C-alpha positions as CSV (number, residue, x, y, z in Angstrom):
1,M,102.2,79.7,122.5
2,V,104.2,81.3,118.6
3,A,103.7,85.1,118.0
4,G,104.9,86.3,114.9
5,D,104.3,88.0,111.4
6,L,102.9,85.2,110.3
7,N,101.8,86.4,107.0
8,Q,98.3,85.3,106.6
9,D,94.7,86.4,107.0
10,L,93.1,83.4,109.4
11,R,89.7,84.4,110.0
12,G,87.1,86.5,108.8
13,Q,86.9,88.2,105.2
14,H,89.9,86.5,103.0
15,Y,92.8,90.2,102.4
16,Y,96.5,88.7,102.6
17,G,98.0,85.1,102.1
18,S,96.2,83.0,99.8
19,K,93.8,81.5,101.1
20,A,94.9,77.6,101.0
21,C,97.6,79.1,102.8
22,R,95.1,79.6,105.4
23,E,93.8,76.6,105.7
24,I,97.4,74.7,105.7
25,L,98.3,77.2,108.8
26,R,95.1,76.5,110.1
27,S,95.5,72.7,109.6
28,G,99.3,72.8,110.8
29,L,97.9,75.3,114.4
30,R,95.0,72.5,115.2
31,S,98.0,69.9,115.2
32,A,99.9,71.8,117.2
33,G,96.5,72.2,120.0
34,L,97.5,75.7,119.5
35,V,94.5,78.1,118.5
36,C,94.4,81.6,117.0
37,L,93.7,84.2,119.3
38,T,94.0,87.8,116.9
39,G,91.9,86.4,113.9
40,T,90.1,88.8,112.3
41,G,86.9,88.7,114.3
42,S,88.2,89.2,117.7
43,F,89.2,92.7,117.7
44,G,86.8,95.8,118.1
45,D,85.4,97.8,115.2
46,G,87.8,100.9,114.2
47,E,90.8,99.1,116.0
48,L,92.5,97.6,113.1
49,D,92.4,99.4,109.8
50,H,92.8,95.6,107.9
51,P,92.5,92.2,109.0
52,P,95.3,91.3,111.0
53,I,98.7,88.8,110.1
54,D,100.3,89.4,112.8
55,H,99.2,87.1,115.3
56,V,99.3,85.3,119.0
57,C,98.4,81.4,119.0
58,A,98.2,79.5,122.3
59,S,97.3,76.5,124.5
60,P,96.4,76.6,127.6
61,G,98.2,72.8,127.5
62,A,96.6,69.6,130.1
63,D,93.8,70.8,132.3
64,R,94.6,74.1,132.2
65,T,91.9,76.5,130.4
66,L,92.9,79.6,128.9
67,T,91.5,83.6,129.1
68,H,92.5,86.3,127.4
69,T,91.3,90.0,125.5
70,V,93.4,91.1,122.9
71,E,93.0,94.8,121.4
72,G,94.7,96.7,118.4
73,W,96.4,99.4,117.4
74,N,96.9,101.3,114.0
75,R,99.7,102.0,112.7
76,D,99.1,105.6,113.2
77,V,99.7,106.8,115.8
78,D,100.1,111.0,116.8
79,G,100.3,111.1,113.2
80,L,103.5,109.2,113.6
81,R,104.3,106.1,111.2
82,L,105.2,102.9,113.6
83,S,104.3,99.9,111.0
84,D,102.4,99.2,107.6
85,H,100.9,96.8,110.3
86,G,98.2,97.1,113.2
87,G,100.0,97.2,116.2
88,T,98.4,93.6,118.3
89,L,97.8,93.2,122.0
90,A,97.1,89.7,123.8
91,E,97.1,89.3,127.1
92,M,96.2,85.8,128.3
93,E,96.0,83.9,132.0
94,V,96.2,80.5,132.0
95,R,95.0,78.0,135.3
96,H,94.9,74.9,136.2
97,A,91.1,73.4,135.0
98,Q,88.7,72.5,138.4
């Protein structure tokens, strides 16, 4: 699993970073066997003001399956600005394949 501020949107309409870096990052994740769980289309309507640049990427590993859900929240909570980024939460479950 890799999680962090990757400073790059990865899916959906281009928002932040460069298109060249987007492709380099996607290629690196594929080479490592990782899937981005937190791309733009992963969140419900209105959960984030902008496409995320903070990501959670994971792989189930050999002979396993990965299920996940993601949630986002805007950077303001109860009128207080918490960050210059929206929040990202990913819940994952890895199981042995049957």
